[in-house]
Structures are given as structure tokens and as C-alpha cells.
C-alpha positions as CSV (number, residue, x, y, z in Angstrom):
1,M,11.4,-2.7,-28.5
2,S,14.3,-4.3,-25.6
3,L,14.5,-4.2,-22.2
4,T,17.4,-5.9,-20.9
5,A,17.0,-7.7,-17.2
6,R,19.5,-9.7,-14.7
7,L,19.0,-13.5,-13.9
8,I,18.6,-13.5,-10.4
9,A,18.2,-17.1,-9.0
10,F,16.9,-20.5,-10.5
11,R,13.6,-21.2,-9.3
12,T,13.5,-23.7,-5.8
13,A,11.5,-25.2,-3.8
14,R,12.5,-27.0,-0.5
15,R,14.7,-29.7,-1.7
16,H,14.1,-29.3,-5.7
17,Q,16.0,-26.6,-8.1
18,K,14.2,-26.1,-11.7
19,M,16.6,-25.8,-14.1
20,R,14.1,-24.4,-16.9
21,H,12.4,-21.7,-14.5
22,M,14.6,-18.7,-13.9
23,L,13.8,-15.7,-11.7
24,L,14.6,-12.1,-13.3
25,E,14.4,-8.4,-13.1
26,I,13.6,-6.1,-15.0
27,E,15.5,-2.8,-14.8
28,G,13.1,0.0,-13.5
29,C,10.4,-2.8,-12.9
30,D,9.7,-2.3,-9.2
31,T,5.9,-3.4,-8.4
32,R,3.7,-6.5,-9.3
33,A,1.3,-4.4,-11.8
34,K,4.7,-3.2,-13.6
35,A,6.1,-6.9,-13.8
36,A,2.7,-7.9,-15.1
37,Q,3.0,-6.0,-18.2
38,H,5.6,-7.9,-19.3
39,I,3.7,-11.7,-19.4
40,G,3.9,-13.4,-22.1
41,S,6.9,-11.7,-23.7
42,R,9.9,-13.3,-25.3
43,V,13.9,-13.6,-23.1
44,V,16.7,-14.5,-25.3
45,W,20.2,-15.4,-22.7
46,T,23.2,-15.6,-25.2
47,T,25.8,-17.7,-25.1
48,P,29.5,-17.0,-24.0
49,A,29.4,-19.2,-27.9
50,K,27.3,-16.7,-29.1
51,R,24.5,-19.5,-29.1
52,K,20.7,-18.3,-28.0
53,I,18.3,-19.4,-25.6
54,Y,15.3,-18.6,-26.0
55,G,12.9,-18.1,-22.8
56,K,9.2,-16.9,-21.9
57,I,8.0,-15.1,-18.9
58,A,5.3,-17.1,-17.1
59,A,4.5,-15.0,-14.0
60,P,5.8,-12.1,-11.5
61,H,6.9,-13.7,-8.5
62,G,6.0,-11.4,-5.5
63,N,5.0,-8.5,-5.2
64,K,8.7,-6.5,-6.1
65,G,8.6,-7.1,-9.2
66,V,10.5,-9.9,-10.0
67,L,9.4,-12.3,-13.2
68,R,9.5,-16.1,-13.8
69,A,10.4,-17.2,-16.9
70,R,10.6,-20.7,-18.8
71,F,13.7,-21.2,-21.1
72,S,13.5,-23.8,-23.5
73,K,16.2,-25.8,-22.3
74,G,17.9,-25.3,-18.9
75,L,20.2,-22.8,-18.4
76,P,24.3,-22.9,-16.9
77,G,24.9,-21.9,-13.4
78,D,26.9,-19.5,-15.3
79,A,23.9,-17.4,-16.5
80,L,22.9,-16.3,-12.7
81,T,23.9,-12.7,-12.3
82,T,23.8,-12.4,-16.4
83,K,22.4,-10.1,-18.7
84,V,19.6,-11.6,-21.1
85,E,17.2,-8.8,-23.5
86,V,13.5,-8.9,-22.9
87,V,11.9,-8.5,-26.5
88,Q,8.3,-7.0,-26.1
89,R,5.0,-8.4,-27.0
90,Q,3.2,-6.6,-29.5
91,V,-0.1,-5.9,-28.3
92,S,-2.9,-6.2,-30.8
93,K,-5.9,-3.5,-31.3
94,P,-8.9,-5.1,-30.2
95,A,-11.3,-4.8,-33.4
96,L,-14.8,-2.4,-32.7
97,T,-16.8,-4.8,-34.3
98,S,-17.0,-8.8,-34.5
99,K,-17.3,-11.0,-37.6
100,K,-21.3,-11.0,-37.4
101,T,-21.8,-7.6,-37.5
102,E,-19.9,-7.4,-40.3
103,T,-21.3,-10.0,-42.2
104,K,-24.8,-8.1,-41.6
105,A,-24.0,-4.9,-42.8
106,A,-22.4,-6.3,-46.1
107,G,-26.4,-7.9,-46.4
108,K,-28.2,-4.6,-46.0
109,K,-25.8,-3.0,-48.8
110,K,-26.3,-5.1,-51.3
């Protein structure tokens, strides 16, 4: 399952701008709690030449649902206000028993 998001800004400090870090806004995500559910998801930005630059959502940014993503390469300024694809990460189900419990149970059956 994938969602669409919009790149809104580079991550900046007072005198520096981080070219690999982008702030993005997912449609329908308006609180910090909803934003935190997307941490670890992959982000794909497609260049006008149809090349893909991949990134990963690192953390929420503020309380309005904005997220911070780190990309493998720096994005150009033309990327601002364009759409990106957010590929949902698959959550694995936690195991109900540990390996130690399984081996003990297997040993008792013999």
C-alpha cells in the first residue's frame, strides 16, 4: 500500500541547510501521533528523467503531522512542492512464544 505526500521544505538550521533531509506532509496526517505511525516507511521521489531517489522517514517534525525524511542523495530545489510516494512498511506480527519455550516443548514431547 502506498500513500502520496508533498515535499514542503529542506531541513534547515539558522545558517545551514541539510540537502538530504526533507520535510514532507502526508495527506490526511494532521497530528504527531498519526505521523509517528509512518516512521520507518520508505519514500520514493521520481526525477523528471524518471530516475528514482529513495529515502526513509526518520521522525515527526512538530505537532501538525509533518515528517522528516532522509534521502540517499541530496534532492534538487526543483523537488520542493512535488509529490513523493510513501511505501508503507509491513509490520510483522510478534511471536507468541520464544525459541527457548519452543525447544523445551519439543524436548518434552520426545
